[in-house]
Residue, then its C-alpha position, 0 to 999 in steps of 0.5 A: m519572964k519564962a513563966i509569962t512566955d509559957l502562959t502566953d504559949r498555952r493561951e495561944n495553943d488553947t485558942v488554936i484548939s478552940a478554933r479547930r474544934s469550932l471548925k470541926v463542929t461547923g463541918i459536922k453541921k454542914v455534913l448533916t445539912r447536906a445529908t438532910l437535903l439529900l434525904a429529902i431529895v431522894s425521898s421526893a424522887s422515890m414516891v413511886s415505891a409506895n403502894l397506895l392500896l392495902d393488901g394488894s397481895f390478898e393475904l387477908p383473910e388467911t385461908p388454909l386452902h380455898a374460900t369463896f366470897f360473894a357480892g357484899d362480902t369483904l375480902g380483907d381490905w377489898n370488897v366483893v362487888a357485883h359485875s358491871d353488867g348487873h350479875s352477882w355471884y362470887s370470887d375465890l381466894v386461893n392459897n398456894d397450899w391448895t394449888s401446889g401440884s395441881p395440873f390446872w391452878p397456878t401458884t402465885p409468886a407474890g405471898l401465899q394467896y391470890v384471887y380468882l374472878a369467876d368467869a362462867e357468867q361474867e358475874n363478879g368483881i372486887s373493889q377498894s376505895v382509896y383517897l388520891t390527890a391530883g397527879s399521875y399514877e400507875l396501876s399494876y398487877i400480875q395476871a395468869d391463866f389456868k395451867n391447863n385451860g380446859g378449853i377456855v380461850d385465854g386469861e382475861l380480866r379488866a380494870d377501872v378507876e372510878m369516882a362516884g361511879s364514873s370512870v376516870i380512865g376512859g372506861w374498863k381496860t381489858s388485859t389478856v394473857p395467852n393460854s396456860s400463861d404463868w403470871v405476867r405483870k400488867q400496868l396502866t398509867f392515868n392522870l387525875s385532875n381532882s383530889g378525892s375518894y376513888d374506887v379501884r375495880f377489877e372484874s371477870v370477863l365472860n369465859h376467860a379465867g381471871f387470876i389476879d395478884d400483887v396489885q399496886l397503885n403508885a404515885v408517879p413522881e413529877p419531873s420536878a422531883f427528878l430535876a431537884l435530884g439532878l440539881g441537888l447532887p452536884f451541889l452536895l458534891l461541889g461542897r465536898r470538893k471545896k472542903d477537900 
């Protein structure tokens, strides 16, 4: 009789252990499901961190000191293009090793190289093509003036976003930094109604130094992404609280 009782007890213990293991597996699955959901929510709400442009810090091609590029040349992933007024000359790719200790040329904090849009005759620009979907975007970059501007009024350049040669942001947007200014972050936001290939362009302004670096184009998350994050986190916390 005792043997039968012991066998029954073992079976009951085995059943309890099996049930506990099942609950543990179920709990793990719930945790993984919630973690996957949280990752998806956070990913959708952090799209702004992805730069849609290539080589925004102008690290290619590598130049030991200073190099000049003319309209029609490629500057890494960028194209050197003629100025919108029809003039065409050059853009400079400048390395910190060349500017270090210079009383005139700035030194970039973003990588090792930057672009100087020559200002003498408003003669040049740079451009990069990128496929964009309909939505909201932020274009930003850092801009500087000569350390000692030598009589040039201040630092200026201008930006545009075009589709098939026509501006989609209402024309050229000019940005300015004070005389002898160090690097300053500039940004503009815009909305696109159509998906397609767009050209991001920058060009010089007559008699103004145009130093540019760290160009970024980011998609701005829709409010629904942040709403999903706001709704998702309480759900995850509530599930955890019920388990506890």
